[in-house]
C-alpha positions in Angstrom: -10.4 -2.1 20.3 -9.4 -0.9 16.6 -12.2 -1.7 14.2 -11.9 -3.9 11.3 -13.0 -2.7 7.6 -14.4 -4.5 4.6 -12.1 -4.7 2.0 -14.9 -4.0 -0.7 -18.0 -1.8 -0.3 -19.2 -1.2 -3.6 -21.2 -4.2 -5.5 -19.6 -5.6 -8.6 -21.1 -5.2 -11.9 -21.8 -8.9 -12.4 -23.0 -9.6 -8.9 -25.7 -12.6 -8.7 -27.8 -10.4 -6.4 -28.5 -7.6 -9.0 -31.8 -8.2 -10.7 -30.3 -7.1 -14.1 -27.5 -10.2 -13.8 -28.4 -13.8 -14.9 -25.8 -16.7 -14.0 -24.7 -16.3 -17.9 -23.3 -13.0 -16.9 -21.1 -14.4 -14.1 -17.5 -15.3 -15.3 -16.6 -19.1 -14.7 -20.0 -19.6 -13.3 -20.3 -23.1 -11.7 -23.8 -24.1 -10.4 -22.7 -26.5 -7.9 -20.5 -24.1 -6.2 -23.2 -21.5 -6.4 -25.9 -23.9 -4.8 -23.5 -24.9 -2.1 -23.7 -20.9 -0.9 -27.2 -21.6 0.4 -25.6 -22.4 3.7 -24.8 -18.9 4.0 -28.3 -17.6 4.1 -30.3 -17.2 7.4 -33.6 -18.9 7.8 -37.0 -16.7 7.8 -36.4 -16.3 11.8 -32.9 -14.5 10.8 -30.7 -17.3 12.4 -28.3 -19.7 10.6 -27.3 -23.4 11.9 -25.4 -23.8 15.4 -22.4 -24.7 13.2 -22.6 -21.5 11.6 -22.9 -19.5 14.5 -19.7 -20.5 15.8 -18.0 -19.6 12.4 -20.2 -17.3 10.4 -19.8 -18.9 6.7 -19.8 -16.2 4.2 -20.8 -15.7 0.7 -17.6 -14.2 -1.2 -17.4 -12.2 -4.0 -17.2 -14.1 -7.5 -14.1 -11.7 -8.1 -12.2 -12.0 -5.0 -12.4 -14.8 -2.5 -11.0 -12.2 0.1 -14.1 -10.0 0.2 -17.7 -10.8 1.0 -20.1 -10.4 -1.7 -21.8 -6.9 -1.3 -25.2 -8.1 -2.7 -25.2 -10.7 -0.2 -24.2 -8.2 2.5 -26.7 -6.0 1.6 -29.2 -8.8 1.6 -28.4 -10.7 4.9 -28.0 -7.5 6.7 -31.3 -6.1 5.4 -34.5 -8.3 4.5 -32.4 -11.6 4.8 -32.1 -10.3 8.6 -28.7 -12.7 9.3 -28.5 -12.3 13.0 -24.8 -13.6 13.8 -23.7 -11.6 10.6 -25.5 -8.2 11.8 -23.4 -9.0 15.4 -20.2 -9.4 13.5 -20.5 -6.2 11.5 -20.7 -4.3 14.8 -16.9 -4.7 14.4 -16.4 -3.0 11.0 -16.3 0.7 10.8 -17.1 1.0 7.1 -20.5 -1.3 7.0 -22.5 2.1 6.4 -20.5 2.6 3.0 -22.0 -0.9 1.7 -23.4 0.2 -1.7 -25.7 -1.7 -4.0 -26.2 -0.8 -7.8 -29.8 -1.0 -9.0 -32.7 -3.3 -8.2 -31.6 -6.3 -5.8 -32.9 -9.8 -5.8 -34.6 -11.0 -2.5 -33.8 -14.5 -2.3 -31.0 -16.7 -2.9 -33.2 -18.9 -5.1 -33.4 -16.0 -7.2 -29.6 -15.7 -7.7 -29.7 -19.1 -9.3 -31.5 -17.9 -12.4 
């Protein structure tokens, strides 16, 4: 089986997961759209809702809706411990190329600031 590849593996300059970025730095920012992305975050046990497990909901990059947000991937594959996402990423060949830039926010709530 041929492995899939992430189209973007480097965190963009205005990623909301970077500690150095505020929502004011994000072009065309919409708080309502951002708040709706809460459903992409695993709970404290590393799981998401049953509905999401069937079809993983992904936080896409604000620059390209075709790519998952690299900051989100880093968080959810790391301290966010998103189990369904971890399983899905087993089918991608370039996951180890994910690269964030600088210190990262630890929670989704921090990205809303």
